[in-house]
C-alpha positions, 0 to 999 in steps of 0.5 A: 197295703194293697188289696180289694174286697167283694161287696157285690155278693150277698154274703148270707147266700154266697152259694147262689153265685157259685158256678161249676163247670160240668162239660164243654165242647164244640161240634160241627154238625151234619145237615139235619143233625138233631139232638134231644136233651132230657131234663138235666140237673145242670144248665147249658148254654150253646153258642152258634159259631157258624151256620144256622139251625132250630131250637125247640123248647116248650111250645116255641120253635126258633130259627137261629144263626151264627152270633146267637146263643140259646140257654137250656135251664136245669130241669128243662127238656129241649130239642135242637137240630141243624139246617139241611142247607147250612148246618151250624157249628156250635160250642157249649158250656154245661155248668151247675149253678143255683137257678137264681144266680143273677148271671143267668138273668142278667145275660138272658133276662126272661128269654132263652135266646140272645144275640151275643156281642163278643166276637165269634172268634173270641167265643171260640177261643174261650171254648178251646181254652177250656177244652185244652186243659185236658186235651193239650193238642187243642192249645195250638189251635185258634179255631176248631177243625173237625178234620183235625179232630174227627168223631167224638174226642172227649177227655175226662177232667179227673184231677182237682188241679185240672178241675179248678183250672177248667172252671177258672177259664169258664168263669173268665169267659163268662165274666168277659161275656157278661161285660160285653153284653151289659154295661158295667154301670147298669148291672143290677140284678132284679128281684127274683120271683117266688117261682124262680126262688122255689126252683132254685131251692129244689135244684140245690136241695133235691138230694135231701128229703124235702117236701113242698112244705119245706120249699114254701117255708123257705120262702115264707109263703103258703104251699097252695100259693107256691103251687099256683105261681110255680105252675103259672110260670113253669107249666107244672107243679113244684112236686112234678118238677122235683120228681123230674130232676130226681128221676133225671139224676137217678137215670144218669146214676143207673147209666154211669155208675154201679151204685146200688138202688138203695144208695141211689135212693138215699142220695136223692132224698128218698126214705127207702129204696121201695119208695124210690123204686115205686117213683121210678117205675111210675115215671119211666114205666119200669123198675130201676133194676130193669132200666139198668139192664136195658141200658 
């Protein structure tokens, strides 16, 4: 007999360790190219492969260079832009996971920027490997060349087989990345704070009709205490955070699908479309129907 068994996972909360690819790409930026990302339900890690630029989140501005990675958590807005004299090339991976996933805290700790130890060419090859699942041309290249792939050439992952393959390649990349960053014998996830656990709960359950009492009850703490620690950690109340990720998802569904307002409302935990429309108008300054026509 031969085999193995995973004793790392806490089997009462296996979902906390799940990672699912959303998108992956590489871009060589023009001087001064900037991008603003609004609150999104997925996490993003950018790997700087060459050049330098600036990363801004909250009230912090960082000047970054090749060999660094920056992390944008789900539900957080950020802006980043290339240097005017030495614009960067970066690759990124967007993925869904529980905010309390120990992979994120082990890799980034309490920071949004790290120096990664994996060689730049290995990081780039891993990113190309993920992309090559749907763009077979990429398989013949060990380095991105914008002259070979000009403009924006995105290919959709449509089949289950490709989805599983792309995700497995992302997981293999993350495994090697974590192993290169942290000695295996020191990996010991630290206890998560109530604010982080509350954020993780909302990231997972925002499609359900949850209230702050439900979030607090999941952690066995009082709602007032939850509000205080969450605001101290993230600069906003948990109610505001929950609304922001619901509204972000709502705007994406209005942009990218033909789902009715009633269907979108139900998929985001609202009791009825009127309640959803009122919340949407309060957040974006226009009702969902007008927002969709504007887009």
